[in-house]
C-alpha positions as CSV (number, residue, x, y, z in Angstrom):
1,X,-13.4,-50.0,0.5
2,X,-9.9,-48.3,0.8
3,X,-11.8,-44.9,1.3
4,X,-14.8,-44.2,3.1
5,X,-18.4,-43.3,1.5
6,X,-17.9,-39.8,2.9
7,X,-14.7,-39.3,1.1
8,X,-16.3,-40.2,-2.1
9,X,-19.5,-38.0,-1.5
10,X,-17.2,-35.2,-0.5
11,X,-15.3,-35.6,-3.9
12,X,-18.6,-35.6,-5.6
13,X,-19.6,-32.5,-4.0
14,X,-16.4,-30.7,-4.7
15,X,-16.6,-31.7,-8.3
16,X,-20.2,-30.6,-8.5
17,X,-19.4,-27.4,-6.7
18,X,-16.5,-26.4,-8.9
19,X,-18.7,-27.1,-12.1
20,X,-21.5,-25.1,-10.7
21,X,-19.3,-22.1,-9.8
22,X,-17.6,-22.3,-13.1
23,X,-20.9,-22.1,-15.0
24,X,-22.2,-19.3,-12.6
25,X,-19.0,-17.3,-13.2
26,X,-19.0,-17.8,-16.9
27,X,-22.8,-16.7,-17.2
28,X,-22.0,-13.7,-15.0
29,X,-19.0,-12.7,-17.2
30,X,-20.9,-13.2,-20.4
31,X,-23.9,-11.1,-19.3
32,X,-21.5,-8.5,-18.3
33,X,-19.2,-8.3,-21.3
34,X,-21.3,-10.1,-24.1
35,X,-25.0,-10.0,-23.3
36,X,-26.0,-11.0,-26.8
37,X,-24.1,-14.3,-26.6
38,X,-25.1,-14.8,-23.1
39,X,-28.9,-14.7,-23.8
40,X,-28.3,-17.1,-26.7
41,X,-26.3,-19.6,-24.6
42,X,-28.2,-19.2,-21.2
43,X,-31.6,-18.3,-22.5
44,X,-34.5,-20.7,-22.9
45,X,-33.9,-24.2,-24.0
46,X,-30.3,-23.5,-24.9
47,X,-29.4,-23.8,-21.2
48,X,-30.5,-27.3,-21.0
49,X,-27.1,-28.3,-22.6
50,X,-25.4,-26.7,-19.8
51,X,-27.5,-28.3,-17.1
52,X,-26.9,-31.8,-18.7
53,X,-23.0,-31.0,-18.9
54,X,-23.2,-30.1,-15.0
55,X,-25.1,-33.5,-14.4
56,X,-22.4,-35.5,-16.3
57,X,-19.3,-34.1,-15.0
58,X,-19.4,-35.0,-11.3
59,X,-20.6,-38.6,-11.6
60,X,-18.1,-39.5,-14.2
61,X,-15.3,-37.9,-12.3
62,X,-16.3,-39.8,-9.2
63,X,-16.5,-43.1,-11.1
64,X,-12.9,-42.4,-12.4
65,X,-11.7,-41.5,-8.9
66,X,-13.2,-44.7,-7.4
67,X,-11.8,-46.9,-9.9
68,X,-8.4,-45.6,-9.7
69,X,-8.5,-45.6,-5.9
70,X,-10.2,-49.0,-5.2
71,X,-8.9,-50.9,-8.3
72,X,-12.3,-52.3,-8.9
73,X,-15.8,-51.4,-10.1
74,X,-18.7,-50.6,-7.9
75,X,-19.8,-53.4,-5.6
76,X,-23.4,-54.4,-5.0
77,X,-25.3,-51.5,-4.1
78,X,-22.3,-49.1,-3.9
79,X,-23.0,-47.2,-7.2
80,X,-26.8,-46.9,-6.2
81,X,-25.9,-45.7,-2.7
82,X,-23.5,-43.1,-4.2
83,X,-26.1,-42.1,-6.8
84,X,-28.8,-41.7,-4.2
85,X,-26.7,-39.4,-1.9
86,X,-25.2,-37.6,-4.9
87,X,-28.6,-36.6,-6.2
88,X,-29.3,-35.2,-2.7
89,X,-26.1,-33.2,-2.9
90,X,-26.8,-32.2,-6.5
91,X,-30.2,-30.8,-5.6
92,X,-29.2,-29.1,-2.1
93,X,-26.1,-27.3,-3.8
94,X,-28.4,-26.2,-6.8
95,X,-31.3,-25.0,-4.5
96,X,-28.5,-23.2,-2.4
97,X,-27.3,-21.4,-5.6
98,X,-30.9,-20.7,-6.6
99,X,-31.7,-19.1,-3.2
100,X,-28.7,-16.9,-3.3
101,X,-29.7,-15.8,-6.8
102,X,-33.3,-15.3,-5.7
103,X,-32.5,-13.5,-2.6
104,X,-31.0,-11.0,-5.2
105,X,-34.0,-11.1,-7.4
106,X,-36.7,-11.0,-4.6
107,X,-36.0,-7.4,-4.1
108,X,-37.8,-6.9,-7.5
109,X,-41.5,-7.3,-7.8
110,X,-41.2,-10.3,-10.1
111,X,-39.1,-12.1,-7.6
112,X,-41.6,-11.6,-4.8
113,X,-44.3,-12.8,-7.3
114,X,-42.3,-15.9,-8.0
115,X,-41.9,-16.7,-4.5
116,X,-45.5,-16.3,-3.6
117,X,-46.6,-18.6,-6.5
118,X,-44.2,-21.1,-5.3
119,X,-45.2,-21.0,-1.7
120,X,-49.0,-21.2,-2.5
121,X,-49.1,-24.8,-3.4
122,X,-46.6,-26.8,-1.1
123,X,-48.0,-30.2,-2.4
124,X,-47.3,-29.5,-6.1
125,X,-43.7,-28.2,-5.0
126,X,-43.1,-31.3,-3.1
127,X,-44.3,-33.6,-6.0
128,X,-41.9,-31.6,-8.3
129,X,-38.9,-32.0,-6.0
130,X,-39.7,-35.8,-5.7
131,X,-39.9,-36.1,-9.4
132,X,-36.6,-34.1,-10.0
133,X,-34.9,-36.3,-7.3
134,X,-35.8,-39.5,-9.0
135,X,-34.8,-38.2,-12.4
136,X,-31.4,-36.9,-11.0
137,X,-30.8,-40.1,-9.1
138,X,-31.2,-42.0,-12.4
139,X,-29.2,-39.7,-14.5
140,X,-26.3,-39.7,-11.8
141,X,-26.3,-43.5,-11.7
142,X,-26.2,-43.7,-15.5
143,X,-23.2,-41.4,-15.7
144,X,-21.4,-43.2,-12.9
145,X,-21.9,-46.4,-14.8
146,X,-20.7,-44.9,-17.9
147,X,-17.6,-43.4,-16.2
148,X,-16.8,-46.7,-14.6
149,X,-17.2,-48.4,-17.9
150,X,-14.8,-45.9,-19.7
151,X,-12.2,-46.3,-16.7
152,X,-12.4,-50.1,-17.1
153,X,-11.8,-50.0,-20.8
154,X,-8.9,-47.6,-20.4
155,X,-7.3,-50.1,-17.9
156,X,-7.8,-52.9,-20.6
157,X,-9.8,-55.0,-18.4
């Protein structure tokens, strides 16, 4: 590889961080200036589309960067290695953003109640985190593959 694995993981983390910050800033601005629209876009199941967009952006950008830098597709195991580490990056950055948000919310009785409910059953919490990690790993790998496929088609190979 012309660039190291750390370079690509750093690129992935920066892409995901910018995407996450953009969504948080958009949500904060909309709740401040257009709460009706914000509740429609970020409330309930409507926010699933925003989460999917977050999961799509970073892997596809990483695949494009990899193809343009290395002038080839992923080698044996490279895509899976990037997907496994990338899923860890996604989960850790999302958890960090949630912790910051919950530190603000834990000052309220509802926030403290949510934290107690989460901390009461660590086995269920661990199982949930494991399932989410597997799903995000598979999703990340899928979108890396799609991004690589798009770059190869764009190059005419």
